[in-house]
C-alpha positions in Angstrom: -6.3 -4.1 12.9 -9.5 -3.8 10.5 -10.9 -0.8 12.1 -8.5 2.1 10.6 -10.5 3.8 7.6 -10.3 7.1 9.5 -6.6 6.9 8.7 -8.1 7.8 4.9 -4.8 6.0 3.3 -6.4 3.2 1.3 -8.7 0.1 1.5 -7.7 -3.3 2.1 -5.6 -1.5 5.3 -5.1 -2.0 8.9 -1.7 -2.2 9.7 -0.8 0.8 11.9 0.7 0.5 15.2 2.0 4.0 15.9 0.5 5.2 19.3 0.4 8.7 17.8 -1.7 7.6 14.7 -3.7 5.6 16.6 -4.4 8.4 19.0 -5.0 11.0 16.6 -7.5 9.2 14.1 -9.1 7.3 17.1 -7.9 3.7 15.2 -7.8 0.3 16.4 -4.7 -1.0 17.2 -2.8 -3.6 14.9 -0.1 -3.8 17.5 -1.5 -7.6 19.0 -1.8 -9.0 15.5 2.2 -8.0 15.1 3.1 -9.0 18.5 1.4 -12.4 18.1 2.5 -13.3 14.6 6.2 -14.0 15.2 5.5 -17.0 17.1 3.2 -18.5 14.5 5.0 -21.1 12.2 3.8 -19.2 9.2 5.2 -15.6 10.1 8.1 -15.9 7.5 5.4 -16.7 4.8 3.3 -13.9 5.7 3.1 -10.8 3.1 0.5 -7.6 3.7 -1.6 -6.5 0.6 -2.8 -3.1 1.2 -5.5 -1.6 -1.3 -4.8 1.8 -3.1 -7.0 3.6 -5.2 -7.2 7.4 -6.1 -9.6 9.8 -4.5 -12.5 9.3 -7.3 -13.0 5.6 -5.3 -10.9 6.2 -1.6 -12.8 10.1 -1.4 -9.1 10.4 0.3 -8.0 13.9 -1.1 -4.5 13.6 0.0 -1.7 13.9 -2.4 2.3 13.9 -2.3 4.1 14.4 1.5 0.4 14.0 3.3 -0.5 10.5 1.3 3.3 9.5 1.8 3.3 9.9 5.3 0.1 7.8 5.7 1.5 4.9 3.5 4.6 5.0 5.7 2.4 5.2 9.2 0.1 2.1 7.8 2.6 -0.3 6.3 5.7 1.2 4.8 7.2 1.3 8.3 6.5 -2.6 8.2 9.2 -3.2 5.0 12.0 -1.6 6.9 12.7 -1.6 10.1 9.8 -3.9 10.6 7.5 -4.3 13.2 9.6 -4.3 16.4 8.6 -5.6 20.0 9.8 -5.5 23.3 9.3 -8.4 25.7 10.4 -9.3 29.3 13.5 -11.9 29.2 14.4 -13.8 32.1 18.2 -13.4 31.3 17.8 -9.8 30.6 15.6 -6.7 31.4 14.4 -6.3 27.9 14.8 -7.9 24.9 13.6 -6.3 21.2 13.1 -8.2 18.1 12.1 -6.8 14.5 10.7 -8.5 12.0 10.6 -7.2 8.3 7.0 -8.2 5.9 6.9 -8.2 2.6 4.5 -5.8 0.9 2.6 -6.0 -2.3 0.2 -3.5 -3.2 -2.6 -5.9 -3.3 -4.9 -4.0 -5.6 -4.3 -0.5 -7.3 -6.2 0.9 -10.0 -8.2 4.0 -11.4 -10.4 4.5 -14.6 -8.5 7.6 -14.7 -11.8 9.6 -15.7 -11.6 12.0 -12.6 -8.7 14.4 -12.8 -8.0 14.1 -9.3 -7.0 10.5 -9.5 -3.7 11.3 -11.9 -1.7 13.4 -9.6 -2.9 10.5 -6.6 -1.7 7.6 -8.8 1.4 9.0 -10.1 2.5 10.0 -6.3 1.5 6.6 -5.5 4.2 5.1 -8.1 6.5 7.7 -6.8 6.4 6.2 -3.5 6.7 2.8 -4.6 9.7 3.5 -7.1 11.1 5.3 -3.8 11.9 8.3 -6.1 14.3 10.7 -4.4 11.1 13.4 -3.5 9.9 10.7 -1.5 13.1 9.4 0.6 12.0 11.1 3.8 8.8 8.9 3.9 9.5 5.7 1.6 11.1 2.7 3.5 12.1 0.7 0.8 11.5 0.1 -3.2 7.8 -1.3 -3.8 8.0 -3.2 -7.3 4.9 -5.5 -6.4 1.7 -4.9 -7.4 -1.7 -6.0 -8.8 -4.0 -4.0 -10.9 -7.4 -3.9 -10.7 -8.8 -5.0 -12.9 -8.1 -6.6 -16.4 -11.7 -7.5 -17.0 -14.1 -4.7 -18.2 -17.0 -4.7 -15.9 -15.1 -4.0 -12.6 -17.0 -1.0 -11.8 -15.4 1.7 -10.1 -12.0 1.4 -12.0 -13.0 -0.1 -15.2 -10.2 -2.5 -17.0 -7.2 -2.7 -19.0 -9.8 -3.8 -21.7 -12.5 -1.8 -22.6 -16.6 -2.0 -22.2 -16.3 -4.2 -25.5 -13.9 -6.9 -24.2 -12.0 -6.7 -26.9 -9.5 -4.1 -27.3 -7.2 -2.9 -24.9 -7.2 0.3 -22.7 -4.4 2.1 -24.0 -4.1 5.1 -21.4 -4.1 2.5 -18.5 -1.4 0.3 -20.1 0.6 3.5 -21.2 0.7 5.0 -17.2 1.4 1.6 -16.1 4.7 1.5 -18.6 5.5 5.2 -17.8 5.4 5.1 -13.6 5.3 1.3 -12.7 7.7 -0.4 -15.2 5.1 -2.5 -16.9 6.8 -4.2 -19.8 3.9 -5.9 -21.8 4.1 -8.8 -23.5 4.3 -7.2 -27.1 7.4 -5.4 -26.1 9.2 -8.7 -24.9 
């Protein structure tokens, strides 16, 4: 499932199992991974962690419904109803089982220096929060995420602290509060 960059959705991705998307985008098929996973003793301990960055990093110009459709095709469907597979059974012709996977955004981030990043990040937050305008696409609220990065030398995203390593980047902290519900330590 790692050869799915042609989806143009996000990095750290590789979860598409929908034949339509696989054929249209010439993606690798992650189905064999998800078919084998339920038989593993650790299957209930698996969490998926896609990475999402704005267009200045991911080079994907998609926002709004196109962006949300890609999220759903890639990992959103795995949160609810989950990955469903059918298999032959000796007592019944076909048995179907579904497994829901927790999804945590493994990395999200932006320097917010490129104007195209703001709409992307705002639409990403709308999907995470399952806002009404995303209802057709969003399958479940996703309150778990990791911001990349805290440190100032992260390169493409910059940090939550500025280059002097002493002052906070208030623009990013405000965005996190306004869009993803961050409650900073100094407000608790």
